[in-house]
All heavy atoms as TSV, in Angstrom:
chain	resi	resn	atom	element	x	y	z
A	1	MET	N	N	-13.795	-120.106	188.127
A	1	MET	CA	C	-12.588	-120.881	187.916
A	1	MET	C	C	-12.284	-121.667	189.191
A	1	MET	O	O	-12.207	-121.101	190.277
A	1	MET	CB	C	-11.431	-119.949	187.566
A	1	MET	CG	C	-10.162	-120.668	187.281
A	1	MET	SD	S	-8.920	-119.653	186.484
A	1	MET	CE	C	-8.277	-118.749	187.859
A	2	LYS	N	N	-12.144	-122.958	189.052
A	2	LYS	CA	C	-11.891	-123.840	190.177
A	2	LYS	C	C	-10.387	-123.921	190.451
A	2	LYS	O	O	-9.587	-123.996	189.517
A	2	LYS	CB	C	-12.457	-125.214	189.866
A	2	LYS	CG	C	-12.569	-126.117	191.066
A	2	LYS	CD	C	-13.433	-127.333	190.770
A	2	LYS	CE	C	-12.660	-128.294	189.906
A	2	LYS	NZ	N	-13.320	-129.589	189.755
A	3	ALA	N	N	-10.021	-123.901	191.715
A	3	ALA	CA	C	-8.605	-123.979	192.084
A	3	ALA	C	C	-8.071	-125.386	191.814
A	3	ALA	O	O	-8.781	-126.383	191.951
A	3	ALA	CB	C	-8.430	-123.637	193.558
A	4	THR	N	N	-6.805	-125.440	191.437
A	4	THR	CA	C	-6.143	-126.718	191.176
A	4	THR	C	C	-5.655	-127.292	192.494
A	4	THR	O	O	-4.960	-126.618	193.256
A	4	THR	CB	C	-4.960	-126.520	190.215
A	4	THR	OG1	O	-5.425	-125.825	189.067
A	4	THR	CG2	C	-4.373	-127.835	189.798
A	5	SER	N	N	-6.008	-128.527	192.776
A	5	SER	CA	C	-5.620	-129.147	194.041
A	5	SER	C	C	-4.133	-129.486	194.032
A	5	SER	O	O	-3.529	-129.690	192.972
A	5	SER	CB	C	-6.446	-130.411	194.282
A	5	SER	OG	O	-6.042	-131.430	193.398
A	6	PRO	N	N	-3.538	-129.562	195.218
A	6	PRO	CA	C	-2.121	-129.953	195.288
A	6	PRO	C	C	-1.858	-131.339	194.700
A	6	PRO	O	O	-0.804	-131.575	194.121
A	6	PRO	CB	C	-1.813	-129.925	196.788
A	6	PRO	CG	C	-2.818	-128.984	197.366
A	6	PRO	CD	C	-4.050	-129.147	196.525
A	7	ALA	N	N	-2.836	-132.236	194.836
A	7	ALA	CA	C	-2.666	-133.581	194.268
A	7	ALA	C	C	-2.592	-133.516	192.745
A	7	ALA	O	O	-1.784	-134.208	192.123
A	7	ALA	CB	C	-3.812	-134.486	194.710
A	8	GLN	N	N	-3.427	-132.667	192.130
A	8	GLN	CA	C	-3.384	-132.512	190.679
A	8	GLN	C	C	-2.066	-131.889	190.246
A	8	GLN	O	O	-1.486	-132.293	189.237
A	8	GLN	CB	C	-4.553	-131.656	190.192
A	8	GLN	CG	C	-5.872	-132.376	190.141
A	8	GLN	CD	C	-6.978	-131.482	189.639
A	8	GLN	OE1	O	-7.036	-130.309	190.000
A	8	GLN	NE2	N	-7.851	-132.024	188.821
A	9	CYS	N	N	-1.596	-130.894	191.003
A	9	CYS	CA	C	-0.311	-130.261	190.674
A	9	CYS	C	C	0.821	-131.281	190.743
A	9	CYS	O	O	1.705	-131.290	189.883
A	9	CYS	CB	C	-0.034	-129.097	191.619
A	9	CYS	SG	S	-1.100	-127.685	191.374
A	10	PHE	N	N	0.796	-132.137	191.756
A	10	PHE	CA	C	1.827	-133.164	191.889
A	10	PHE	C	C	1.762	-134.144	190.731
A	10	PHE	O	O	2.796	-134.539	190.179
A	10	PHE	CB	C	1.676	-133.896	193.232
A	10	PHE	CG	C	2.698	-134.971	193.435
A	10	PHE	CD1	C	3.999	-134.647	193.774
A	10	PHE	CD2	C	2.370	-136.306	193.262
A	10	PHE	CE1	C	4.955	-135.628	193.945
A	10	PHE	CE2	C	3.317	-137.297	193.424
A	10	PHE	CZ	C	4.612	-136.957	193.771
A	11	THR	N	N	0.550	-134.536	190.337
A	11	THR	CA	C	0.381	-135.458	189.213
A	11	THR	C	C	0.910	-134.845	187.931
A	11	THR	O	O	1.638	-135.490	187.169
A	11	THR	CB	C	-1.105	-135.828	189.043
A	11	THR	OG1	O	-1.583	-136.378	190.267
A	11	THR	CG2	C	-1.299	-136.818	187.922
A	12	VAL	N	N	0.554	-133.580	187.695
A	12	VAL	CA	C	1.023	-132.890	186.492
A	12	VAL	C	C	2.547	-132.784	186.507
A	12	VAL	O	O	3.212	-133.026	185.497
A	12	VAL	CB	C	0.375	-131.495	186.370
A	12	VAL	CG1	C	1.049	-130.668	185.303
A	12	VAL	CG2	C	-1.104	-131.634	186.078
A	13	ALA	N	N	3.117	-132.435	187.657
A	13	ALA	CA	C	4.566	-132.298	187.757
A	13	ALA	C	C	5.270	-133.618	187.454
A	13	ALA	O	O	6.279	-133.645	186.739
A	13	ALA	CB	C	4.947	-131.806	189.150
A	14	SER	N	N	4.744	-134.708	187.978
A	14	SER	CA	C	5.394	-135.996	187.738
A	14	SER	C	C	5.262	-136.417	186.274
A	14	SER	O	O	6.199	-136.965	185.695
A	14	SER	CB	C	4.822	-137.074	188.655
A	14	SER	OG	O	3.462	-137.295	188.375
A	15	LEU	N	N	4.096	-136.141	185.662
A	15	LEU	CA	C	3.922	-136.496	184.257
A	15	LEU	C	C	4.804	-135.632	183.353
A	15	LEU	O	O	5.348	-136.126	182.360
A	15	LEU	CB	C	2.453	-136.369	183.854
A	15	LEU	CG	C	1.499	-137.395	184.487
A	15	LEU	CD1	C	0.059	-137.049	184.148
A	15	LEU	CD2	C	1.843	-138.799	184.052
A	16	LEU	N	N	4.958	-134.349	183.686
A	16	LEU	CA	C	5.850	-133.489	182.918
A	16	LEU	C	C	7.296	-133.966	183.035
A	16	LEU	O	O	8.050	-133.958	182.062
A	16	LEU	CB	C	5.742	-132.035	183.394
A	16	LEU	CG	C	4.508	-131.265	182.948
A	16	LEU	CD1	C	4.433	-129.928	183.675
A	16	LEU	CD2	C	4.512	-131.054	181.455
A	17	ALA	N	N	7.677	-134.391	184.237
A	17	ALA	CA	C	9.043	-134.877	184.449
A	17	ALA	C	C	9.306	-136.160	183.661
A	17	ALA	O	O	10.435	-136.415	183.236
A	17	ALA	CB	C	9.285	-135.107	185.939
A	18	GLN	N	N	8.258	-136.949	183.448
A	18	GLN	CA	C	8.400	-138.186	182.686
A	18	GLN	C	C	8.382	-137.943	181.186
A	18	GLN	O	O	8.641	-138.849	180.401
A	18	GLN	CB	C	7.287	-139.163	183.057
A	18	GLN	CG	C	7.374	-139.677	184.474
A	18	GLN	CD	C	6.171	-140.524	184.845
A	18	GLN	OE1	O	5.445	-141.000	183.984
A	18	GLN	NE2	N	5.963	-140.706	186.136
A	19	GLY	N	N	8.059	-136.710	180.780
A	19	GLY	CA	C	8.116	-136.367	179.373
A	19	GLY	C	C	6.814	-136.529	178.608
A	19	GLY	O	O	6.821	-136.546	177.372
A	20	TYR	N	N	5.701	-136.658	179.299
A	20	TYR	CA	C	4.414	-136.777	178.610
A	20	TYR	C	C	4.060	-135.472	177.913
A	20	TYR	O	O	4.317	-134.393	178.436
A	20	TYR	CB	C	3.303	-137.115	179.608
A	20	TYR	CG	C	3.242	-138.574	179.988
A	20	TYR	CD1	C	3.973	-139.058	181.066
A	20	TYR	CD2	C	2.446	-139.460	179.285
A	20	TYR	CE1	C	3.924	-140.384	181.429
A	20	TYR	CE2	C	2.375	-140.790	179.637
A	20	TYR	CZ	C	3.118	-141.250	180.709
A	20	TYR	OH	O	3.063	-142.567	181.053
A	21	PRO	N	N	3.425	-135.538	176.742
A	21	PRO	CA	C	2.979	-134.313	176.072
A	21	PRO	C	C	1.782	-133.700	176.800
A	21	PRO	O	O	1.062	-134.375	177.538
A	21	PRO	CB	C	2.588	-134.770	174.671
A	21	PRO	CG	C	2.609	-136.242	174.668
A	21	PRO	CD	C	3.252	-136.721	175.920
A	22	LEU	N	N	1.565	-132.406	176.571
A	22	LEU	CA	C	0.520	-131.678	177.282
A	22	LEU	C	C	-0.867	-132.259	177.034
A	22	LEU	O	O	-1.683	-132.340	177.959
A	22	LEU	CB	C	0.534	-130.207	176.872
A	22	LEU	CG	C	1.795	-129.421	177.231
A	22	LEU	CD1	C	1.685	-128.001	176.713
A	22	LEU	CD2	C	2.037	-129.423	178.713
A	23	HIS	N	N	-1.147	-132.670	175.806
A	23	HIS	CA	C	-2.497	-133.165	175.520
A	23	HIS	C	C	-2.776	-134.486	176.237
A	23	HIS	O	O	-3.898	-134.747	176.649
A	23	HIS	CB	C	-2.739	-133.286	174.011
A	23	HIS	CG	C	-1.921	-134.329	173.328
A	23	HIS	ND1	N	-0.637	-134.079	172.898
A	23	HIS	CD2	C	-2.194	-135.610	173.003
A	23	HIS	CE1	C	-0.160	-135.180	172.331
A	23	HIS	NE2	N	-1.081	-136.119	172.377
A	24	GLN	N	N	-1.755	-135.317	176.432
A	24	GLN	CA	C	-1.958	-136.568	177.174
A	24	GLN	C	C	-2.141	-136.298	178.656
A	24	GLN	O	O	-2.939	-136.952	179.325
A	24	GLN	CB	C	-0.785	-137.518	176.960
A	24	GLN	CG	C	-0.789	-138.192	175.615
A	24	GLN	CD	C	0.324	-139.210	175.482
A	24	GLN	OE1	O	1.177	-139.334	176.357
A	24	GLN	NE2	N	0.332	-139.927	174.365
A	25	ILE	N	N	-1.397	-135.330	179.186
A	25	ILE	CA	C	-1.561	-134.967	180.595
A	25	ILE	C	C	-2.962	-134.407	180.815
A	25	ILE	O	O	-3.621	-134.711	181.806
A	25	ILE	CB	C	-0.481	-133.953	181.025
A	25	ILE	CG1	C	0.911	-134.585	180.925
A	25	ILE	CG2	C	-0.733	-133.468	182.444
A	25	ILE	CD1	C	2.048	-133.620	181.154
A	26	GLY	N	N	-3.418	-133.579	179.873
A	26	GLY	CA	C	-4.764	-133.031	179.981
A	26	GLY	C	C	-5.831	-134.112	179.954
A	26	GLY	O	O	-6.829	-134.047	180.673
A	27	ALA	N	N	-5.638	-135.129	179.126
A	27	ALA	CA	C	-6.605	-136.222	179.048
A	27	ALA	C	C	-6.627	-137.035	180.340
A	27	ALA	O	O	-7.679	-137.487	180.780
A	27	ALA	CB	C	-6.269	-137.128	177.866
A	28	LYS	N	N	-5.464	-137.205	180.973
A	28	LYS	CA	C	-5.400	-137.999	182.204
A	28	LYS	C	C	-5.913	-137.235	183.419
A	28	LYS	O	O	-6.506	-137.822	184.320
A	28	LYS	CB	C	-3.952	-138.444	182.470
A	28	LYS	CG	C	-3.463	-139.484	181.513
A	28	LYS	CD	C	-2.080	-139.942	181.868
A	28	LYS	CE	C	-1.634	-141.005	180.877
A	28	LYS	NZ	N	-0.465	-141.729	181.331
A	29	THR	N	N	-5.659	-135.922	183.468
A	29	THR	CA	C	-6.003	-135.145	184.656
A	29	THR	C	C	-7.286	-134.339	184.516
A	29	THR	O	O	-7.857	-133.923	185.513
A	29	THR	CB	C	-4.862	-134.176	185.020
A	29	THR	OG1	O	-4.661	-133.274	183.937
A	29	THR	CG2	C	-3.585	-134.922	185.338
A	30	GLY	N	N	-7.692	-134.071	183.286
A	30	GLY	CA	C	-8.878	-133.250	183.082
A	30	GLY	C	C	-8.598	-131.753	183.144
A	30	GLY	O	O	-9.526	-130.953	183.162
A	31	LEU	N	N	-7.330	-131.381	183.172
A	31	LEU	CA	C	-6.949	-129.971	183.217
A	31	LEU	C	C	-6.694	-129.460	181.802
A	31	LEU	O	O	-6.376	-130.225	180.900
A	31	LEU	CB	C	-5.682	-129.785	184.058
A	31	LEU	CG	C	-5.794	-130.162	185.529
A	31	LEU	CD1	C	-4.423	-130.090	186.194
A	31	LEU	CD2	C	-6.771	-129.246	186.235
A	32	GLY	N	N	-6.800	-128.153	181.632
A	32	GLY	CA	C	-6.546	-127.548	180.340
A	32	GLY	C	C	-5.063	-127.390	180.065
A	32	GLY	O	O	-4.222	-127.451	180.973
A	33	LYS	N	N	-4.751	-127.178	178.801
A	33	LYS	CA	C	-3.354	-127.040	178.385
A	33	LYS	C	C	-2.690	-125.839	179.055
A	33	LYS	O	O	-1.536	-125.922	179.492
A	33	LYS	CB	C	-3.298	-126.904	176.864
A	33	LYS	CG	C	-1.899	-126.913	176.302
A	33	LYS	CD	C	-1.916	-126.732	174.808
A	33	LYS	CE	C	-1.653	-125.299	174.553
A	33	LYS	NZ	N	-1.012	-124.835	173.426
A	34	SER	N	N	-3.413	-124.736	179.165
A	34	SER	CA	C	-2.847	-123.535	179.780
A	34	SER	C	C	-2.523	-123.757	181.252
A	34	SER	O	O	-1.506	-123.283	181.761
A	34	SER	CB	C	-3.808	-122.357	179.645
A	34	SER	OG	O	-4.017	-122.057	178.296
A	35	THR	N	N	-3.391	-124.476	181.942
A	35	THR	CA	C	-3.153	-124.775	183.355
A	35	THR	C	C	-1.925	-125.650	183.510
A	35	THR	O	O	-1.085	-125.419	184.401
A	35	THR	CB	C	-4.378	-125.482	183.955
A	35	THR	OG1	O	-5.530	-124.671	183.746
A	35	THR	CG2	C	-4.195	-125.735	185.441
A	36	ILE	N	N	-1.780	-126.631	182.641
A	36	ILE	CA	C	-0.615	-127.526	182.702
A	36	ILE	C	C	0.655	-126.748	182.404
A	36	ILE	O	O	1.676	-126.931	183.075
A	36	ILE	CB	C	-0.805	-128.699	181.726
A	36	ILE	CG1	C	-2.002	-129.540	182.161
A	36	ILE	CG2	C	0.439	-129.563	181.644
A	36	ILE	CD1	C	-2.473	-130.534	181.140
A	37	GLU	N	N	0.610	-125.851	181.409
A	37	GLU	CA	C	1.783	-125.031	181.100
A	37	GLU	C	C	2.154	-124.130	182.277
A	37	GLU	O	O	3.330	-123.942	182.584
A	37	GLU	CB	C	1.520	-124.177	179.864
A	37	GLU	CG	C	1.505	-124.964	178.582
A	37	GLU	CD	C	1.143	-124.113	177.378
A	37	GLU	OE1	O	0.473	-123.077	177.553
A	37	GLU	OE2	O	1.553	-124.494	176.270
A	38	ARG	N	N	1.137	-123.558	182.935
A	38	ARG	CA	C	1.398	-122.678	184.084
A	38	ARG	C	C	2.061	-123.452	185.214
A	38	ARG	O	O	3.029	-122.983	185.824
A	38	ARG	CB	C	0.088	-122.053	184.572
A	38	ARG	CG	C	0.277	-121.146	185.775
A	38	ARG	CD	C	-1.025	-120.522	186.239
A	38	ARG	NE	N	-2.123	-121.469	186.352
A	38	ARG	CZ	C	-2.323	-122.275	187.397
A	38	ARG	NH1	N	-1.490	-122.272	188.414
A	38	ARG	NH2	N	-3.355	-123.101	187.415
A	39	ILE	N	N	1.571	-124.646	185.497
A	39	ILE	CA	C	2.171	-125.471	186.552
A	39	ILE	C	C	3.620	-125.810	186.180
A	39	ILE	O	O	4.510	-125.756	187.028
A	39	ILE	CB	C	1.340	-126.752	186.771
A	39	ILE	CG1	C	-0.021	-126.384	187.365
A	39	ILE	CG2	C	2.070	-127.732	187.681
A	39	ILE	CD1	C	-1.008	-127.524	187.404
A	40	GLY	N	N	3.856	-126.118	184.909
A	40	GLY	CA	C	5.221	-126.418	184.461
A	40	GLY	C	C	6.145	-125.225	184.598
A	40	GLY	O	O	7.303	-125.363	184.994
A	41	ARG	N	N	5.647	-124.027	184.271
A	41	ARG	CA	C	6.473	-122.814	184.417
A	41	ARG	C	C	6.787	-122.530	185.873
A	41	ARG	O	O	7.883	-122.088	186.206
A	41	ARG	CB	C	5.746	-121.605	183.817
A	41	ARG	CG	C	5.913	-121.453	182.346
A	41	ARG	CD	C	5.490	-120.076	181.878
A	41	ARG	NE	N	4.209	-119.638	182.421
A	41	ARG	CZ	C	3.024	-119.843	181.853
A	41	ARG	NH1	N	2.950	-120.498	180.719
A	41	ARG	NH2	N	1.919	-119.404	182.411
A	42	GLU	N	N	5.818	-122.757	186.761
A	42	GLU	CA	C	6.051	-122.512	188.182
A	42	GLU	C	C	7.094	-123.462	188.754
A	42	GLU	O	O	7.778	-123.124	189.714
A	42	GLU	CB	C	4.744	-122.656	188.961
A	42	GLU	CG	C	3.759	-121.542	188.682
A	42	GLU	CD	C	2.396	-121.782	189.313
A	42	GLU	OE1	O	2.195	-122.862	189.926
A	42	GLU	OE2	O	1.531	-120.906	189.180
A	43	LEU	N	N	7.244	-124.624	188.158
A	43	LEU	CA	C	8.201	-125.613	188.658
A	43	LEU	C	C	9.619	-125.354	188.166
A	43	LEU	O	O	10.568	-125.865	188.743
A	43	LEU	CB	C	7.765	-127.014	188.239
A	43	LEU	CG	C	6.453	-127.490	188.842
A	43	LEU	CD1	C	6.065	-128.832	188.251
A	43	LEU	CD2	C	6.564	-127.586	190.347
A	44	GLU	N	N	9.770	-124.576	187.110
A	44	GLU	CA	C	11.102	-124.291	186.568
A	44	GLU	C	C	11.735	-123.150	187.351
A	44	GLU	O	O	11.669	-121.992	186.971
A	44	GLU	CB	C	11.000	-123.916	185.091
A	44	GLU	CG	C	10.557	-125.049	184.207
A	44	GLU	CD	C	10.426	-124.617	182.764
A	44	GLU	OE1	O	10.740	-123.453	182.449
A	44	GLU	OE2	O	10.014	-125.445	181.954
A	45	VAL	N	N	12.393	-123.488	188.470
A	45	VAL	CA	C	12.983	-122.464	189.319
A	45	VAL	C	C	14.359	-122.022	188.830
A	45	VAL	O	O	14.800	-120.925	189.141
A	45	VAL	CB	C	13.075	-122.951	190.782
A	45	VAL	CG1	C	11.696	-123.116	191.369
A	45	VAL	CG2	C	13.843	-124.245	190.868
A	46	ASP	N	N	15.046	-122.860	188.062
A	46	ASP	CA	C	16.392	-122.519	187.613
A	46	ASP	C	C	16.406	-121.680	186.346
A	46	ASP	O	O	17.451	-121.208	185.927
A	46	ASP	CB	C	17.207	-123.795	187.353
A	46	ASP	CG	C	17.475	-124.561	188.640
A	46	ASP	OD1	O	17.426	-123.928	189.708
A	46	ASP	OD2	O	17.713	-125.767	188.566
A	47	LYS	N	N	15.264	-121.494	185.746
A	47	LYS	CA	C	15.187	-120.769	184.489
A	47	LYS	C	C	15.371	-119.267	184.741
A	47	LYS	O	O	14.783	-118.698	185.648
A	47	LYS	CB	C	13.836	-121.024	183.828
A	47	LYS	CG	C	13.733	-120.478	182.445
A	47	LYS	CD	C	12.421	-120.878	181.814
A	47	LYS	CE	C	12.320	-120.307	180.433
A	47	LYS	NZ	N	11.046	-120.621	179.815
A	48	GLU	N	N	16.202	-118.647	183.907
A	48	GLU	CA	C	16.422	-117.211	184.038
A	48	GLU	C	C	15.218	-116.457	183.502
A	48	GLU	O	O	14.572	-116.878	182.557
A	48	GLU	CB	C	17.667	-116.797	183.254
A	48	GLU	CG	C	18.957	-117.305	183.845
A	48	GLU	CD	C	20.149	-116.786	183.085
A	48	GLU	OE1	O	20.065	-115.686	182.521
A	48	GLU	OE2	O	21.154	-117.487	183.063
A	49	ASN	N	N	14.936	-115.327	184.105
A	49	ASN	CA	C	13.810	-114.513	183.671
A	49	ASN	C	C	14.352	-113.321	182.887
A	49	ASN	O	O	14.857	-112.358	183.452
A	49	ASN	CB	C	13.003	-114.040	184.874
A	49	ASN	CG	C	11.741	-113.331	184.469
A	49	ASN	OD1	O	11.363	-113.369	183.304
A	49	ASN	ND2	N	11.092	-112.691	185.412
A	50	HIS	N	N	14.244	-113.392	181.577
A	50	HIS	CA	C	14.697	-112.303	180.727
A	50	HIS	C	C	13.531	-111.361	180.474
A	50	HIS	O	O	12.452	-111.799	180.069
A	50	HIS	CB	C	15.238	-112.842	179.398
A	50	HIS	CG	C	16.480	-113.661	179.552
A	50	HIS	ND1	N	17.683	-113.098	179.872
A	50	HIS	CD2	C	16.686	-114.980	179.454
A	50	HIS	CE1	C	18.596	-114.053	179.957
A	50	HIS	NE2	N	18.012	-115.215	179.712
A	51	PRO	N	N	13.715	-110.069	180.698
A	51	PRO	CA	C	12.604	-109.146	180.535
A	51	PRO	C	C	12.165	-108.975	179.094
A	51	PRO	O	O	11.036	-108.600	178.827
A	51	PRO	CB	C	13.131	-107.833	181.109
A	51	PRO	CG	C	14.606	-107.926	180.998
A	51	PRO	CD	C	14.927	-109.389	181.129
A	52	GLY	N	N	13.029	-109.222	178.134
A	52	GLY	CA	C	12.669	-109.073	176.731
A	52	GLY	C	C	12.531	-107.608	176.357
A	52	GLY	O	O	13.042	-106.719	177.021
A	53	GLY	N	N	11.818	-107.349	175.283
A	53	GLY	CA	C	11.615	-105.974	174.852
A	53	GLY	C	C	12.801	-105.448	174.066
A	53	GLY	O	O	13.678	-106.181	173.634
A	54	HIS	N	N	12.813	-104.168	173.866
A	54	HIS	CA	C	13.868	-103.536	173.075
A	54	HIS	C	C	14.994	-103.039	173.990
A	54	HIS	O	O	14.787	-102.805	175.177
A	54	HIS	CB	C	13.300	-102.374	172.250
A	54	HIS	CG	C	12.645	-101.322	173.082
A	54	HIS	ND1	N	13.346	-100.339	173.727
A	54	HIS	CD2	C	11.349	-101.118	173.396
A	54	HIS	CE1	C	12.513	-99.565	174.393
A	54	HIS	NE2	N	11.288	-100.020	174.218
A	55	PRO	N	N	16.188	-102.829	173.459
A	55	PRO	CA	C	17.299	-102.345	174.279
A	55	PRO	C	C	17.090	-100.883	174.671
A	55	PRO	O	O	16.304	-100.155	174.058
A	55	PRO	CB	C	18.519	-102.502	173.371
A	55	PRO	CG	C	17.965	-102.557	172.000
A	55	PRO	CD	C	16.595	-103.130	172.095
A	56	ALA	N	N	17.784	-100.464	175.690
A	56	ALA	CA	C	17.682	-99.089	176.160
A	56	ALA	C	C	18.194	-98.134	175.090
A	56	ALA	O	O	19.157	-98.428	174.378
A	56	ALA	CB	C	18.484	-98.915	177.450
A	57	LYS	N	N	17.529	-96.992	174.971
A	57	LYS	CA	C	17.935	-96.014	173.960
A	57	LYS	C	C	19.125	-95.183	174.425
A	57	LYS	O	O	19.900	-94.701	173.617
A	57	LYS	CB	C	16.764	-95.098	173.623
A	57	LYS	CG	C	15.659	-95.825	172.908
A	57	LYS	CD	C	14.578	-94.901	172.468
A	57	LYS	CE	C	13.522	-95.693	171.717
A	57	LYS	NZ	N	12.501	-94.855	171.134
A	58	LEU	N	N	19.241	-95.013	175.724
A	58	LEU	CA	C	20.357	-94.231	176.255
A	58	LEU	C	C	21.422	-95.156	176.822
A	58	LEU	O	O	21.117	-96.102	177.541
A	58	LEU	CB	C	19.879	-93.292	177.357
A	58	LEU	CG	C	18.910	-92.187	176.943
A	58	LEU	CD1	C	18.453	-91.416	178.172
A	58	LEU	CD2	C	19.556	-91.253	175.948
A	59	THR	N	N	22.656	-94.862	176.521
A	59	THR	CA	C	23.763	-95.609	177.101
A	59	THR	C	C	24.017	-95.070	178.503
A	59	THR	O	O	23.567	-93.976	178.849
A	59	THR	CB	C	25.039	-95.442	176.248
A	59	THR	OG1	O	25.425	-94.070	176.286
A	59	THR	CG2	C	24.804	-95.887	174.812
A	60	PRO	N	N	24.745	-95.816	179.324
A	60	PRO	CA	C	25.067	-95.289	180.657
A	60	PRO	C	C	25.799	-93.941	180.587
A	60	PRO	O	O	25.595	-93.070	181.433
A	60	PRO	CB	C	25.955	-96.382	181.258
A	60	PRO	CG	C	25.536	-97.631	180.563
A	60	PRO	CD	C	25.166	-97.208	179.184
A	61	HIS	N	N	26.634	-93.756	179.573
A	61	HIS	CA	C	27.342	-92.492	179.421
A	61	HIS	C	C	26.363	-91.355	179.135
A	61	HIS	O	O	26.486	-90.254	179.681
A	61	HIS	CB	C	28.379	-92.598	178.291
A	61	HIS	CG	C	29.210	-91.358	178.137
A	61	HIS	ND1	N	28.852	-90.347	177.290
A	61	HIS	CD2	C	30.363	-90.970	178.745
A	61	HIS	CE1	C	29.744	-89.375	177.372
A	61	HIS	NE2	N	30.677	-89.745	178.246
A	62	ASP	N	N	25.377	-91.609	178.268
A	62	ASP	CA	C	24.369	-90.595	177.966
A	62	ASP	C	C	23.545	-90.257	179.201
A	62	ASP	O	O	23.220	-89.082	179.440
A	62	ASP	CB	C	23.433	-91.090	176.856
A	62	ASP	CG	C	24.136	-91.191	175.518
A	62	ASP	OD1	O	25.186	-90.519	175.330
A	62	ASP	OD2	O	23.653	-91.950	174.656
A	63	LYS	N	N	23.194	-91.259	179.992
A	63	LYS	CA	C	22.428	-91.005	181.211
A	63	LYS	C	C	23.209	-90.140	182.175
A	63	LYS	O	O	22.655	-89.249	182.836
A	63	LYS	CB	C	22.063	-92.320	181.874
A	63	LYS	CG	C	21.032	-93.133	181.130
A	63	LYS	CD	C	20.736	-94.433	181.841
A	63	LYS	CE	C	19.792	-95.300	181.050
A	63	LYS	NZ	N	19.562	-96.589	181.686
A	64	GLN	N	N	24.514	-90.366	182.286
A	64	GLN	CA	C	25.343	-89.578	183.176
A	64	GLN	C	C	25.456	-88.146	182.679
A	64	GLN	O	O	25.472	-87.209	183.468
A	64	GLN	CB	C	26.738	-90.207	183.285
A	64	GLN	CG	C	27.636	-89.524	184.294
A	64	GLN	CD	C	28.986	-90.200	184.381
A	64	GLN	OE1	O	29.328	-91.034	183.539
A	64	GLN	NE2	N	29.761	-89.814	185.368
A	65	ALA	N	N	25.492	-87.937	181.376
A	65	ALA	CA	C	25.599	-86.600	180.817
A	65	ALA	C	C	24.335	-85.777	181.049
A	65	ALA	O	O	24.391	-84.555	181.179
A	65	ALA	CB	C	25.891	-86.688	179.317
A	66	ILE	N	N	23.186	-86.443	181.135
A	66	ILE	CA	C	21.937	-85.746	181.361
A	66	ILE	C	C	21.873	-85.202	182.786
A	66	ILE	O	O	21.393	-84.090	183.011
A	66	ILE	CB	C	20.737	-86.684	181.088
A	66	ILE	CG1	C	20.672	-86.998	179.603
A	66	ILE	CG2	C	19.441	-86.071	181.543
A	66	ILE	CD1	C	19.655	-88.058	179.252
A	67	VAL	N	N	22.366	-85.969	183.745
A	67	VAL	CA	C	22.276	-85.576	185.161
A	67	VAL	C	C	23.259	-84.550	185.477
A	67	VAL	O	O	23.725	-83.662	185.352
A	67	VAL	CB	C	22.536	-86.781	186.082
A	67	VAL	CG1	C	22.527	-86.386	187.523
A	67	VAL	CG2	C	21.528	-87.851	185.812
């Protein structure tokens, strides 16, 4: 796997900011869709990171009762 150059990352970032679709960015840069998506995710610093998954089975009150 070849490392993505900073110039390619900058190009992808600018094209994403302009609203180009992933397949057009891939055609212009020669990068794969997954690589472009990864670069886009790394640039979204304001996005909240939700862990997902299922809710906790024990409530805080239940946890306190166990201890």
